[in-house]
C-alpha positions in Angstrom: -76.2 -11.5 28.6 -75.6 -12.8 32.2 -78.1 -10.2 33.4 -80.7 -11.4 30.9 -80.2 -15.0 31.9 -80.4 -14.2 35.6 -83.7 -12.4 35.2 -85.1 -15.2 33.1 -84.1 -17.7 35.8 -85.7 -15.6 38.5 -88.9 -15.4 36.4 -89.0 -19.2 36.0 -88.4 -19.7 39.7 -91.2 -17.4 40.6 -93.6 -19.2 38.4 -92.7 -22.5 39.8 -93.2 -21.2 43.3 -96.6 -19.9 42.4 -97.5 -23.2 41.0 -96.4 -25.0 44.1 -98.5 -22.6 46.3 -101.7 -22.9 44.1 -103.2 -26.0 45.6 -102.7 -24.8 49.1 -104.4 -21.5 48.3 -107.2 -23.3 46.7 -107.5 -25.5 49.8 -107.7 -22.5 52.1 -110.3 -20.9 49.9 -112.3 -24.1 49.9 -112.1 -24.3 53.7 -113.2 -20.7 54.1 -116.1 -21.2 51.7 -117.1 -24.4 53.5 -117.1 -22.5 56.8 -119.4 -19.8 55.4 -121.7 -22.5 54.1 -121.8 -24.3 57.4 -122.6 -21.0 59.1 -125.5 -20.3 56.7 -126.8 -23.8 57.3 -126.7 -23.3 61.1 -130.1 -23.5 62.9 -131.1 -20.5 65.0 -133.9 -20.4 67.6 -135.8 -17.3 68.6 -137.7 -17.9 71.9 -140.5 -15.8 73.3 -144.0 -15.6 74.7 -147.3 -14.2 73.6 -149.2 -12.1 76.1 -152.3 -9.9 76.3 -153.2 -7.3 78.9 -156.9 -8.1 79.3 -157.6 -10.1 82.4 -159.6 -12.6 80.4 -159.0 -16.3 80.2 -158.4 -17.9 76.8 -161.4 -19.6 75.3 -161.1 -23.3 74.7 -159.6 -24.7 71.4 -157.9 -21.5 70.3 -154.9 -21.5 68.0 -151.9 -19.1 68.3 -149.8 -18.3 65.2 -146.5 -16.6 65.6 -144.5 -15.4 62.6 -140.9 -14.0 62.1 -140.8 -11.7 59.1 -138.4 -9.6 57.1 -140.0 -6.2 57.2 -137.1 -4.3 55.6 -139.2 -3.0 52.6 -142.0 -0.7 53.5 -143.6 -0.9 50.1 -143.5 -4.7 49.8 -145.2 -7.6 51.5 -143.2 -8.9 54.5 -141.2 -12.1 53.8 -141.9 -15.0 56.2 -138.7 -16.4 57.8 -140.3 -18.8 60.3 -143.7 -19.5 61.8 -145.2 -21.7 64.5 -148.9 -22.6 65.1 -149.8 -23.6 68.7 -152.8 -25.0 70.4 -152.1 -23.9 74.0 -153.3 -25.9 77.0 -152.5 -23.1 79.4 -153.3 -19.5 79.8 -151.1 -16.6 78.8 -148.2 -16.1 78.6 -147.9 -18.7 75.8 -144.3 -19.7 75.0 -143.1 -20.1 71.4 -139.9 -21.1 69.6 -139.2 -20.0 66.0 -136.4 -22.0 64.3 -134.8 -20.8 61.0 -131.5 -21.1 59.1 -128.8 -18.6 59.7 -128.5 -18.0 55.9 -132.2 -16.9 55.8 -131.4 -13.6 57.5 -128.9 -10.9 56.9 -128.8 -8.5 59.8 -125.4 -7.1 58.9 -126.9 -5.4 55.8 -129.3 -3.3 57.8 -132.3 -5.5 57.2 -135.2 -5.3 59.7 -137.0 -8.3 61.3 -140.1 -8.4 63.5 -142.4 -10.9 65.2 -146.2 -10.8 65.0 -148.8 -13.1 66.5 -152.5 -13.7 66.4 -155.0 -15.8 68.4 -158.1 -17.3 66.7 -161.0 -19.3 68.0 -162.0 -22.7 66.6 -164.2 -21.1 64.0 -161.2 -19.1 62.7 -162.4 -15.7 64.1 -159.6 -13.4 65.0 -159.6 -12.6 68.7 -156.3 -11.0 69.5 -153.5 -9.7 67.2 -150.4 -7.6 67.2 -151.1 -3.9 66.4 -147.5 -2.6 66.6 -144.1 -3.8 65.4 -142.1 -6.0 67.6 -138.6 -5.7 66.2 -136.2 -8.5 67.1 -132.5 -9.3 66.8 -131.7 -12.2 64.5 -128.8 -14.3 63.5 -128.0 -15.8 67.0 -130.2 -17.8 69.4 -131.5 -15.5 72.1 -130.9 -16.0 75.8 -133.7 -13.7 76.9 -137.1 -14.5 75.5 -138.9 -11.7 73.7 -142.5 -10.7 74.7 -145.0 -10.2 72.0 -148.1 -8.2 73.0 -151.4 -8.9 71.3 -154.5 -6.7 71.5 -158.1 -7.8 71.5 -160.1 -7.4 68.3 -163.6 -6.0 68.9 -166.3 -8.3 67.7 -170.0 -9.0 68.1 -169.3 -11.8 70.5 -167.3 -9.5 72.8 -168.9 -7.1 75.3 -168.8 -3.5 74.1 -167.7 -0.8 76.4 -169.9 2.2 76.7 -167.7 5.3 76.1 -169.9 7.4 78.4 -169.5 4.9 81.3 -166.0 3.5 80.6 -163.8 6.5 80.3 -161.6 5.0 82.9 -160.3 2.3 80.4 -157.6 4.7 79.3 -157.1 6.1 82.8 -159.5 9.1 82.6 -162.3 9.2 85.1 -160.9 6.6 87.4 -161.3 6.9 91.2 -158.1 8.1 92.9 -157.5 4.6 94.3 -157.9 2.9 90.9 -155.7 5.5 89.2 -153.0 4.9 91.9 -152.9 1.1 91.4 -153.0 1.6 87.6 -149.8 3.7 87.8 -148.3 0.9 89.9 -148.9 -1.7 87.2 -152.4 -3.1 88.0 -154.4 -4.0 84.9 -157.8 -4.9 86.5 -159.8 -3.2 89.2 -162.9 -4.2 91.0 -164.9 -2.6 93.9 -168.0 -3.1 95.9 -170.0 -1.6 98.8 -171.2 -2.6 102.3 -168.5 -2.9 103.4 -166.5 -0.9 100.9 -163.8 -3.0 99.3 -161.5 -2.9 96.2 -159.4 -5.5 94.3 -156.4 -4.8 92.1 -154.8 -7.5 89.9 -151.1 -6.9 89.1 -150.3 -9.4 86.3 -147.8 -12.1 87.2 -147.2 -10.3 90.5 -150.1 -10.3 93.0 -153.7 -9.8 93.8 -154.4 -7.1 96.4 -157.7 -6.9 98.2 -158.5 -4.0 100.4 -161.6 -4.4 102.7 -163.4 -2.7 105.5 -163.0 0.7 103.9 -159.3 0.5 103.8 -158.7 -1.1 107.2 -157.7 -4.6 106.0 -155.3 -5.6 103.1 -155.0 -9.1 101.8 -152.2 -9.7 99.2 -151.4 -13.0 97.5 -149.4 -14.1 94.5 -151.0 -13.9 91.1 -151.5 -17.6 90.0 -152.7 -16.6 86.5 -156.3 -16.8 85.3 -158.1 -20.0 84.3 -161.5 -20.4 82.6 -164.3 -22.4 84.1 -167.9 -22.3 83.1 -167.4 -19.2 81.0 -165.9 -17.3 83.9 -162.3 -16.3 84.7 -161.1 -17.6 88.0 -158.1 -16.8 90.2 -157.4 -19.1 93.2 -154.5 -18.2 95.4 -153.5 -17.9 99.1 -151.1 -16.4 101.5 -150.0 -17.5 105.0 -153.2 -16.3 106.6 -156.1 -17.1 104.2 -157.3 -18.4 100.8 -158.4 -15.9 98.1 -160.7 -16.7 95.2 -161.7 -14.2 92.6 -164.5 -14.9 90.0 -164.8 -12.5 87.0 -167.7 -12.8 84.6 -168.2 -10.7 81.4 -171.6 -9.4 82.2 -172.9 -5.9 82.7 -172.7 -4.8 86.3 -174.1 -1.7 87.9 -172.7 -0.1 91.0 -175.6 -0.2 93.6 -174.6 3.2 95.0 -173.4 5.3 92.1 -175.4 3.6 89.4 -172.3 3.5 87.1 -172.1 0.6 84.8 -169.1 -1.7 84.3 -168.4 -4.6 81.9 -167.6 -7.2 84.6 -169.4 -8.8 87.5 -166.9 -9.8 90.3 -167.2 -12.1 93.3 -164.4 -12.3 95.8 -164.1 -14.9 98.5 -161.6 -15.0 101.3 -161.9 -16.9 104.5 -165.6 -17.1 105.3 -166.3 -13.7 103.6 -168.0 -13.2 100.2 -167.9 -9.8 98.4 -169.8 -8.8 95.4 -169.0 -5.9 93.1 -168.1 -4.7 89.6 -164.9 -4.5 87.7 -163.1 -3.0 84.7 -159.8 -3.2 82.9 -157.3 -0.4 83.6 
């Protein structure tokens, strides 16, 4: 009988202890739940820039739309997480910021997220767009901006490149000098005659002009392109001279070889003016 009473007493004591601890456990659970909710409601910012490779200035009054999407399901439409529409007042690269709630993404479950972008003119015509997936990390604000590359969409208003004359666009058929600077990162090449000269544009790095059949080299920082009167202009300088490059989208024929190029180029440095043709590399 004593043993029976003792076990009963212990059982009662245990139940009382559990009752005493109940509110504390509930409080801790509530705190944990509240912390999870606060985390889900936290704003996260994805910073980046939209860039294209063509050495062409943006037309006036364009709009740039950047979208963060959930691309986890290959057989379903992507779900939009955040988007931003911009009316840039400067040339590329165009900075953007996409803000979303932490609870809108779930990177720990193997979900995939990507950013796409497009540039349209004031009539709504698509000029540039992403053609490949730009996968991004989500869930935390990024310290290093992501770069989203867009590619030009062929259209009736854009100059068409003749495949027979513009094989060099993909690197084939370029002169040895053009091929060399392309491998070094140049994305535009121009050249002329009498005297022989060439110009290479290394985006966000430098403009390099070689004149007098290779005897003289003028290098200056790339200031970025700007549009003026339907032409793309670069105006820069170094310690010795000013350098101006004017690029127009008009058919140009080399006056020695007869080869045709999509751009007419005028280069001015010091008191010298050079005329020639150009192409994207």
